[in-house]
PDB file of N, CA, C and O in Angstrom:
ATOM      1  N   MET A   1      40.302 -20.011   4.606  1.00  0.00           N
ATOM      2  CA  MET A   1      40.267 -21.404   4.337  1.00  0.00           C
ATOM      3  C   MET A   1      39.004 -21.816   4.141  1.00  0.00           C
ATOM      4  O   MET A   1      38.053 -21.346   4.765  1.00  0.00           O
ATOM      5  N   THR A   2      38.894 -22.867   3.118  1.00  0.00           N
ATOM      6  CA  THR A   2      37.641 -23.534   2.829  1.00  0.00           C
ATOM      7  C   THR A   2      37.359 -24.598   3.690  1.00  0.00           C
ATOM      8  O   THR A   2      38.229 -24.985   4.471  1.00  0.00           O
ATOM      9  N   ILE A   3      36.101 -25.195   3.641  1.00  0.00           N
ATOM     10  CA  ILE A   3      35.822 -26.335   4.625  1.00  0.00           C
ATOM     11  C   ILE A   3      36.703 -27.503   4.209  1.00  0.00           C
ATOM     12  O   ILE A   3      37.138 -28.231   5.101  1.00  0.00           O
ATOM     13  N   ASP A   4      37.002 -27.746   2.961  1.00  0.00           N
ATOM     14  CA  ASP A   4      37.958 -28.967   2.741  1.00  0.00           C
ATOM     15  C   ASP A   4      39.353 -28.828   3.161  1.00  0.00           C
ATOM     16  O   ASP A   4      39.968 -29.742   3.711  1.00  0.00           O
ATOM     17  N   GLN A   5      39.903 -27.550   2.869  1.00  0.00           N
ATOM     18  CA  GLN A   5      41.012 -27.257   3.515  1.00  0.00           C
ATOM     19  C   GLN A   5      41.231 -27.341   5.069  1.00  0.00           C
ATOM     20  O   GLN A   5      42.249 -27.844   5.543  1.00  0.00           O
ATOM     21  N   ILE A   6      40.260 -26.841   5.801  1.00  0.00           N
ATOM     22  CA  ILE A   6      40.143 -26.967   7.083  1.00  0.00           C
ATOM     23  C   ILE A   6      40.404 -28.590   7.465  1.00  0.00           C
ATOM     24  O   ILE A   6      41.392 -28.966   8.096  1.00  0.00           O
ATOM     25  N   LYS A   7      39.496 -29.354   7.042  1.00  0.00           N
ATOM     26  CA  LYS A   7      39.431 -30.727   7.189  1.00  0.00           C
ATOM     27  C   LYS A   7      40.598 -31.462   6.906  1.00  0.00           C
ATOM     28  O   LYS A   7      40.954 -32.442   7.561  1.00  0.00           O
ATOM     29  N   LYS A   8      41.265 -30.944   5.826  1.00  0.00           N
ATOM     30  CA  LYS A   8      42.424 -31.498   5.307  1.00  0.00           C
ATOM     31  C   LYS A   8      43.732 -31.358   6.220  1.00  0.00           C
ATOM     32  O   LYS A   8      44.547 -32.259   6.419  1.00  0.00           O
ATOM     33  N   ASP A   9      43.775 -30.166   6.696  1.00  0.00           N
ATOM     34  CA  ASP A   9      44.759 -29.700   7.631  1.00  0.00           C
ATOM     35  C   ASP A   9      44.509 -30.309   9.059  1.00  0.00           C
ATOM     36  O   ASP A   9      45.493 -30.692   9.692  1.00  0.00           O
ATOM     37  N   VAL A  10      43.223 -30.425   9.620  1.00  0.00           N
ATOM     38  CA  VAL A  10      43.273 -31.214  10.765  1.00  0.00           C
ATOM     39  C   VAL A  10      43.544 -32.696  10.531  1.00  0.00           C
ATOM     40  O   VAL A  10      44.311 -33.234  11.329  1.00  0.00           O
ATOM     41  N   ASP A  11      43.035 -33.413   9.574  1.00  0.00           N
ATOM     42  CA  ASP A  11      43.275 -34.616   9.522  1.00  0.00           C
ATOM     43  C   ASP A  11      44.957 -34.792   9.427  1.00  0.00           C
ATOM     44  O   ASP A  11      45.540 -35.729   9.973  1.00  0.00           O
ATOM     45  N   GLU A  12      45.552 -33.869   8.742  1.00  0.00           N
ATOM     46  CA  GLU A  12      47.367 -34.024   8.784  1.00  0.00           C
ATOM     47  C   GLU A  12      47.904 -33.692  10.027  1.00  0.00           C
ATOM     48  O   GLU A  12      49.124 -33.615  10.177  1.00  0.00           O
ATOM     49  N   GLY A  13      47.019 -33.463  11.043  1.00  0.00           N
ATOM     50  CA  GLY A  13      47.608 -33.085  12.299  1.00  0.00           C
ATOM     51  C   GLY A  13      48.014 -31.740  12.482  1.00  0.00           C
ATOM     52  O   GLY A  13      48.762 -31.385  13.394  1.00  0.00           O
ATOM     53  N   LYS A  14      47.521 -30.973  11.612  1.00  0.00           N
ATOM     54  CA  LYS A  14      47.895 -29.334  11.748  1.00  0.00           C
ATOM     55  C   LYS A  14      46.843 -28.694  12.803  1.00  0.00           C
ATOM     56  O   LYS A  14      45.740 -29.224  12.936  1.00  0.00           O
ATOM     57  N   THR A  15      47.183 -27.613  13.508  1.00  0.00           N
ATOM     58  CA  THR A  15      46.188 -27.050  14.296  1.00  0.00           C
ATOM     59  C   THR A  15      45.701 -25.685  13.778  1.00  0.00           C
ATOM     60  O   THR A  15      46.345 -24.664  13.535  1.00  0.00           O
ATOM     61  N   VAL A  16      44.230 -25.980  13.664  1.00  0.00           N
ATOM     62  CA  VAL A  16      43.542 -24.719  13.003  1.00  0.00           C
ATOM     63  C   VAL A  16      42.804 -24.123  13.952  1.00  0.00           C
ATOM     64  O   VAL A  16      42.175 -24.744  14.809  1.00  0.00           O
ATOM     65  N   PHE A  17      42.858 -22.511  13.811  1.00  0.00           N
ATOM     66  CA  PHE A  17      42.064 -21.751  14.766  1.00  0.00           C
ATOM     67  C   PHE A  17      40.897 -21.073  13.978  1.00  0.00           C
ATOM     68  O   PHE A  17      40.977 -20.822  12.776  1.00  0.00           O
ATOM     69  N   TRP A  18      39.951 -20.834  14.649  1.00  0.00           N
ATOM     70  CA  TRP A  18      38.696 -19.755  14.089  1.00  0.00           C
ATOM     71  C   TRP A  18      38.851 -18.574  15.087  1.00  0.00           C
ATOM     72  O   TRP A  18      38.769 -18.831  16.288  1.00  0.00           O
ATOM     73  N   VAL A  19      39.069 -17.307  14.678  1.00  0.00           N
ATOM     74  CA  VAL A  19      38.963 -16.009  15.137  1.00  0.00           C
ATOM     75  C   VAL A  19      40.143 -15.685  15.896  1.00  0.00           C
ATOM     76  O   VAL A  19      40.881 -14.775  15.517  1.00  0.00           O
ATOM     77  N   ASN A  20      40.378 -16.337  16.915  1.00  0.00           N
ATOM     78  CA  ASN A  20      41.532 -16.311  17.883  1.00  0.00           C
ATOM     79  C   ASN A  20      41.992 -17.720  18.392  1.00  0.00           C
ATOM     80  O   ASN A  20      41.450 -18.749  17.988  1.00  0.00           O
ATOM     81  N   HIS A  21      43.069 -17.715  19.345  1.00  0.00           N
ATOM     82  CA  HIS A  21      43.657 -18.918  19.646  1.00  0.00           C
ATOM     83  C   HIS A  21      42.625 -19.741  20.725  1.00  0.00           C
ATOM     84  O   HIS A  21      42.804 -20.916  21.045  1.00  0.00           O
ATOM     85  N   GLY A  22      41.675 -19.015  21.146  1.00  0.00           N
ATOM     86  CA  GLY A  22      40.538 -19.588  21.899  1.00  0.00           C
ATOM     87  C   GLY A  22      39.688 -20.694  21.277  1.00  0.00           C
ATOM     88  O   GLY A  22      39.017 -21.564  21.834  1.00  0.00           O
ATOM     89  N   TYR A  23      39.852 -20.484  20.200  1.00  0.00           N
ATOM     90  CA  TYR A  23      38.590 -21.471  19.235  1.00  0.00           C
ATOM     91  C   TYR A  23      39.640 -22.276  18.487  1.00  0.00           C
ATOM     92  O   TYR A  23      40.446 -21.755  17.715  1.00  0.00           O
ATOM     93  N   ARG A  24      39.588 -23.508  18.745  1.00  0.00           N
ATOM     94  CA  ARG A  24      40.238 -24.669  17.886  1.00  0.00           C
ATOM     95  C   ARG A  24      39.599 -25.506  17.194  1.00  0.00           C
ATOM     96  O   ARG A  24      38.714 -26.076  17.832  1.00  0.00           O
ATOM     97  N   VAL A  25      39.719 -25.856  15.951  1.00  0.00           N
ATOM     98  CA  VAL A  25      39.064 -26.906  15.211  1.00  0.00           C
ATOM     99  C   VAL A  25      39.578 -28.343  15.546  1.00  0.00           C
ATOM    100  O   VAL A  25      40.759 -28.616  15.329  1.00  0.00           O
ATOM    101  N   ILE A  26      38.736 -29.251  16.061  1.00  0.00           N
ATOM    102  CA  ILE A  26      39.269 -30.498  16.085  1.00  0.00           C
ATOM    103  C   ILE A  26      38.299 -31.632  15.440  1.00  0.00           C
ATOM    104  O   ILE A  26      37.167 -31.317  15.072  1.00  0.00           O
ATOM    105  N   LYS A  27      38.734 -32.833  15.329  1.00  0.00           N
ATOM    106  CA  LYS A  27      37.871 -34.001  14.744  1.00  0.00           C
ATOM    107  C   LYS A  27      37.923 -34.742  16.027  1.00  0.00           C
ATOM    108  O   LYS A  27      38.872 -34.973  16.777  1.00  0.00           O
ATOM    109  N   ASP A  28      36.355 -35.137  16.109  1.00  0.00           N
ATOM    110  CA  ASP A  28      36.235 -35.874  17.664  1.00  0.00           C
ATOM    111  C   ASP A  28      36.319 -37.426  17.130  1.00  0.00           C
ATOM    112  O   ASP A  28      36.529 -37.736  15.958  1.00  0.00           O
ATOM    113  N   SER A  29      36.110 -38.354  18.237  1.00  0.00           N
ATOM    114  CA  SER A  29      36.164 -39.809  18.139  1.00  0.00           C
ATOM    115  C   SER A  29      35.271 -40.268  16.903  1.00  0.00           C
ATOM    116  O   SER A  29      35.575 -41.232  16.200  1.00  0.00           O
ATOM    117  N   ILE A  30      34.379 -39.650  16.749  1.00  0.00           N
ATOM    118  CA  ILE A  30      33.218 -40.275  15.796  1.00  0.00           C
ATOM    119  C   ILE A  30      33.444 -39.521  14.181  1.00  0.00           C
ATOM    120  O   ILE A  30      32.733 -39.859  13.234  1.00  0.00           O
ATOM    121  N   GLY A  31      34.326 -38.669  14.077  1.00  0.00           N
ATOM    122  CA  GLY A  31      34.637 -38.018  13.014  1.00  0.00           C
ATOM    123  C   GLY A  31      34.035 -36.950  12.517  1.00  0.00           C
ATOM    124  O   GLY A  31      33.914 -36.723  11.313  1.00  0.00           O
ATOM    125  N   GLN A  32      33.561 -36.126  13.579  1.00  0.00           N
ATOM    126  CA  GLN A  32      32.898 -35.063  13.451  1.00  0.00           C
ATOM    127  C   GLN A  32      33.851 -33.838  13.455  1.00  0.00           C
ATOM    128  O   GLN A  32      34.768 -33.901  14.274  1.00  0.00           O
ATOM    129  N   TYR A  33      33.781 -32.732  12.668  1.00  0.00           N
ATOM    130  CA  TYR A  33      34.664 -31.728  12.883  1.00  0.00           C
ATOM    131  C   TYR A  33      34.164 -30.708  13.582  1.00  0.00           C
ATOM    132  O   TYR A  33      33.220 -30.118  13.058  1.00  0.00           O
ATOM    133  N   LEU A  34      34.596 -30.285  14.779  1.00  0.00           N
ATOM    134  CA  LEU A  34      33.997 -29.263  15.680  1.00  0.00           C
ATOM    135  C   LEU A  34      34.938 -28.074  16.092  1.00  0.00           C
ATOM    136  O   LEU A  34      36.164 -28.188  16.120  1.00  0.00           O
ATOM    137  N   ILE A  35      34.242 -26.895  16.419  1.00  0.00           N
ATOM    138  CA  ILE A  35      34.994 -25.882  16.792  1.00  0.00           C
ATOM    139  C   ILE A  35      34.953 -25.914  18.421  1.00  0.00           C
ATOM    140  O   ILE A  35      33.878 -26.042  19.007  1.00  0.00           O
ATOM    141  N   VAL A  36      35.960 -25.812  18.984  1.00  0.00           N
ATOM    142  CA  VAL A  36      35.802 -25.975  20.617  1.00  0.00           C
ATOM    143  C   VAL A  36      36.564 -24.546  21.142  1.00  0.00           C
ATOM    144  O   VAL A  36      37.641 -24.097  20.749  1.00  0.00           O
ATOM    145  N   PHE A  37      35.664 -23.998  22.138  1.00  0.00           N
ATOM    146  CA  PHE A  37      36.104 -22.842  22.793  1.00  0.00           C
ATOM    147  C   PHE A  37      36.876 -23.289  24.082  1.00  0.00           C
ATOM    148  O   PHE A  37      36.268 -23.423  25.144  1.00  0.00           O
ATOM    149  N   GLU A  38      38.149 -23.507  23.984  1.00  0.00           N
ATOM    150  CA  GLU A  38      39.075 -24.124  24.825  1.00  0.00           C
ATOM    151  C   GLU A  38      38.924 -23.698  26.442  1.00  0.00           C
ATOM    152  O   GLU A  38      38.880 -24.507  27.369  1.00  0.00           O
ATOM    153  N   PRO A  39      38.864 -22.449  26.544  1.00  0.00           N
ATOM    154  CA  PRO A  39      38.809 -21.956  27.934  1.00  0.00           C
ATOM    155  C   PRO A  39      37.602 -22.594  28.767  1.00  0.00           C
ATOM    156  O   PRO A  39      37.731 -22.736  29.983  1.00  0.00           O
ATOM    157  N   ASN A  40      36.397 -22.990  28.094  1.00  0.00           N
ATOM    158  CA  ASN A  40      35.194 -23.471  28.696  1.00  0.00           C
ATOM    159  C   ASN A  40      34.695 -24.735  28.066  1.00  0.00           C
ATOM    160  O   ASN A  40      33.722 -25.298  28.566  1.00  0.00           O
ATOM    161  N   GLY A  41      35.185 -25.139  27.191  1.00  0.00           N
ATOM    162  CA  GLY A  41      34.927 -26.662  26.433  1.00  0.00           C
ATOM    163  C   GLY A  41      33.525 -26.486  25.604  1.00  0.00           C
ATOM    164  O   GLY A  41      32.921 -27.468  25.172  1.00  0.00           O
ATOM    165  N   ASN A  42      33.107 -25.269  25.440  1.00  0.00           N
ATOM    166  CA  ASN A  42      31.992 -25.224  24.576  1.00  0.00           C
ATOM    167  C   ASN A  42      32.277 -25.570  23.335  1.00  0.00           C
ATOM    168  O   ASN A  42      33.372 -25.369  22.809  1.00  0.00           O
ATOM    169  N   VAL A  43      31.193 -26.176  22.729  1.00  0.00           N
ATOM    170  CA  VAL A  43      31.550 -26.620  21.104  1.00  0.00           C
ATOM    171  C   VAL A  43      30.247 -26.537  20.009  1.00  0.00           C
ATOM    172  O   VAL A  43      29.097 -26.913  20.236  1.00  0.00           O
ATOM    173  N   ILE A  44      30.692 -26.023  18.940  1.00  0.00           N
ATOM    174  CA  ILE A  44      29.764 -25.953  17.935  1.00  0.00           C
ATOM    175  C   ILE A  44      30.412 -26.817  16.646  1.00  0.00           C
ATOM    176  O   ILE A  44      31.590 -27.175  16.627  1.00  0.00           O
ATOM    177  N   GLY A  45      29.526 -27.070  15.659  1.00  0.00           N
ATOM    178  CA  GLY A  45      30.016 -27.991  14.498  1.00  0.00           C
ATOM    179  C   GLY A  45      30.658 -26.913  13.744  1.00  0.00           C
ATOM    180  O   GLY A  45      30.330 -25.727  13.781  1.00  0.00           O
ATOM    181  N   LEU A  46      31.801 -27.542  12.914  1.00  0.00           N
ATOM    182  CA  LEU A  46      32.441 -26.599  11.868  1.00  0.00           C
ATOM    183  C   LEU A  46      31.382 -26.082  10.805  1.00  0.00           C
ATOM    184  O   LEU A  46      31.492 -24.928  10.391  1.00  0.00           O
ATOM    185  N   THR A  47      30.401 -26.869  10.370  1.00  0.00           N
ATOM    186  CA  THR A  47      29.670 -26.452   9.576  1.00  0.00           C
ATOM    187  C   THR A  47      28.189 -26.540   9.901  1.00  0.00           C
ATOM    188  O   THR A  47      27.839 -27.108  10.935  1.00  0.00           O
ATOM    189  N   ASN A  48      27.287 -25.996   9.055  1.00  0.00           N
ATOM    190  CA  ASN A  48      25.857 -26.422   9.205  1.00  0.00           C
ATOM    191  C   ASN A  48      25.501 -27.871   8.736  1.00  0.00           C
ATOM    192  O   ASN A  48      26.166 -28.573   7.974  1.00  0.00           O
ATOM    193  N   ARG A  49      24.282 -28.182   9.367  1.00  0.00           N
ATOM    194  CA  ARG A  49      24.133 -29.738   9.360  1.00  0.00           C
ATOM    195  C   ARG A  49      24.282 -30.507   8.023  1.00  0.00           C
ATOM    196  O   ARG A  49      24.586 -31.696   7.928  1.00  0.00           O
ATOM    197  N   ALA A  50      23.999 -29.580   6.915  1.00  0.00           N
ATOM    198  CA  ALA A  50      24.373 -30.174   5.574  1.00  0.00           C
ATOM    199  C   ALA A  50      25.736 -30.395   5.362  1.00  0.00           C
ATOM    200  O   ALA A  50      26.111 -31.205   4.514  1.00  0.00           O
ATOM    201  N   GLY A  51      26.567 -29.709   6.100  1.00  0.00           N
ATOM    202  CA  GLY A  51      28.003 -29.731   5.774  1.00  0.00           C
ATOM    203  C   GLY A  51      28.557 -28.918   4.509  1.00  0.00           C
ATOM    204  O   GLY A  51      29.612 -29.183   3.933  1.00  0.00           O
ATOM    205  N   THR A  52      27.719 -27.936   4.188  1.00  0.00           N
ATOM    206  CA  THR A  52      27.834 -27.071   2.965  1.00  0.00           C
ATOM    207  C   THR A  52      28.372 -25.674   3.470  1.00  0.00           C
ATOM    208  O   THR A  52      29.006 -24.972   2.682  1.00  0.00           O
ATOM    209  N   ARG A  53      28.131 -25.245   4.790  1.00  0.00           N
ATOM    210  CA  ARG A  53      28.503 -23.765   5.267  1.00  0.00           C
ATOM    211  C   ARG A  53      29.234 -23.910   6.427  1.00  0.00           C
ATOM    212  O   ARG A  53      28.915 -24.709   7.308  1.00  0.00           O
ATOM    213  N   LEU A  54      30.303 -23.104   6.485  1.00  0.00           N
ATOM    214  CA  LEU A  54      31.164 -22.960   7.609  1.00  0.00           C
ATOM    215  C   LEU A  54      30.381 -22.208   8.671  1.00  0.00           C
ATOM    216  O   LEU A  54      29.612 -21.301   8.352  1.00  0.00           O
ATOM    217  N   ASN A  55      30.580 -22.592   9.975  1.00  0.00           N
ATOM    218  CA  ASN A  55      29.986 -21.643  11.057  1.00  0.00           C
ATOM    219  C   ASN A  55      31.025 -20.413  11.298  1.00  0.00           C
ATOM    220  O   ASN A  55      31.565 -20.279  12.396  1.00  0.00           O
ATOM    221  N   GLY A  56      31.236 -19.670  10.396  1.00  0.00           N
ATOM    222  CA  GLY A  56      32.194 -18.858  10.492  1.00  0.00           C
ATOM    223  C   GLY A  56      32.779 -18.264   9.134  1.00  0.00           C
ATOM    224  O   GLY A  56      32.661 -18.964   8.128  1.00  0.00           O
ATOM    225  N   ALA A  57      33.352 -17.122   9.042  1.00  0.00           N
ATOM    226  CA  ALA A  57      33.905 -16.749   7.847  1.00  0.00           C
ATOM    227  C   ALA A  57      35.299 -17.463   7.499  1.00  0.00           C
ATOM    228  O   ALA A  57      36.240 -17.613   8.278  1.00  0.00           O
ATOM    229  N   GLU A  58      35.228 -17.863   6.179  1.00  0.00           N
ATOM    230  CA  GLU A  58      36.444 -18.726   5.609  1.00  0.00           C
ATOM    231  C   GLU A  58      37.776 -17.825   5.973  1.00  0.00           C
ATOM    232  O   GLU A  58      38.839 -18.332   6.329  1.00  0.00           O
ATOM    233  N   ALA A  59      37.557 -16.442   5.832  1.00  0.00           N
ATOM    234  CA  ALA A  59      38.883 -15.760   6.204  1.00  0.00           C
ATOM    235  C   ALA A  59      39.149 -15.604   7.856  1.00  0.00           C
ATOM    236  O   ALA A  59      40.082 -14.876   8.199  1.00  0.00           O
ATOM    237  N   ASP A  60      38.473 -16.168   8.721  1.00  0.00           N
ATOM    238  CA  ASP A  60      38.686 -16.185  10.117  1.00  0.00           C
ATOM    239  C   ASP A  60      39.389 -17.572  10.540  1.00  0.00           C
ATOM    240  O   ASP A  60      39.848 -17.689  11.676  1.00  0.00           O
ATOM    241  N   PHE A  61      39.456 -18.505   9.705  1.00  0.00           N
ATOM    242  CA  PHE A  61      40.176 -19.781  10.026  1.00  0.00           C
ATOM    243  C   PHE A  61      41.763 -19.490   9.814  1.00  0.00           C
ATOM    244  O   PHE A  61      42.182 -18.732   8.940  1.00  0.00           O
ATOM    245  N   TYR A  62      42.479 -20.101  10.611  1.00  0.00           N
ATOM    246  CA  TYR A  62      43.883 -19.903  10.229  1.00  0.00           C
ATOM    247  C   TYR A  62      44.677 -20.911  10.810  1.00  0.00           C
ATOM    248  O   TYR A  62      44.125 -21.417  11.787  1.00  0.00           O
ATOM    249  N   LEU A  63      45.951 -21.446  10.500  1.00  0.00           N
ATOM    250  CA  LEU A  63      46.844 -22.331  11.100  1.00  0.00           C
ATOM    251  C   LEU A  63      47.438 -21.499  12.114  1.00  0.00           C
ATOM    252  O   LEU A  63      47.383 -20.269  12.126  1.00  0.00           O
ATOM    253  N   GLY A  64      48.035 -22.266  13.003  1.00  0.00           N
ATOM    254  CA  GLY A  64      48.724 -21.629  14.136  1.00  0.00           C
ATOM    255  C   GLY A  64      49.489 -22.914  14.989  1.00  0.00           C
ATOM    256  O   GLY A  64      49.537 -24.075  14.582  1.00  0.00           O
ATOM    257  N   GLU A  65      49.992 -22.476  16.098  1.00  0.00           N
ATOM    258  CA  GLU A  65      50.785 -23.500  16.900  1.00  0.00           C
ATOM    259  C   GLU A  65      50.012 -23.426  17.943  1.00  0.00           C
ATOM    260  O   GLU A  65      49.492 -22.363  18.282  1.00  0.00           O
ATOM    261  N   ALA A  66      49.831 -24.607  18.615  1.00  0.00           N
ATOM    262  CA  ALA A  66      48.956 -24.662  19.687  1.00  0.00           C
ATOM    263  C   ALA A  66      49.894 -24.195  21.069  1.00  0.00           C
ATOM    264  O   ALA A  66      51.117 -24.294  21.173  1.00  0.00           O
ATOM    265  N   ALA A  67      48.941 -23.667  22.071  1.00  0.00           N
ATOM    266  CA  ALA A  67      49.569 -23.188  23.089  1.00  0.00           C
ATOM    267  C   ALA A  67      50.186 -24.161  24.272  1.00  0.00           C
ATOM    268  O   ALA A  67      50.781 -23.667  25.230  1.00  0.00           O
TER     269      ALA A  67
END
């Protein structure tokens, strides 16, 4: 998935994961797209600071059902 597709899907209320169901992509209250490791709450940005490169491979992001 591309950066734009991930953001679009999250904005539409779809559930996007990275690598496995432990890593969920969210949009926080100030509009940042983040990857949250749900078991412990650790968070990284979806992209680098410039917003031009994903913090992960495009092929590792996928749609799924929330547990």
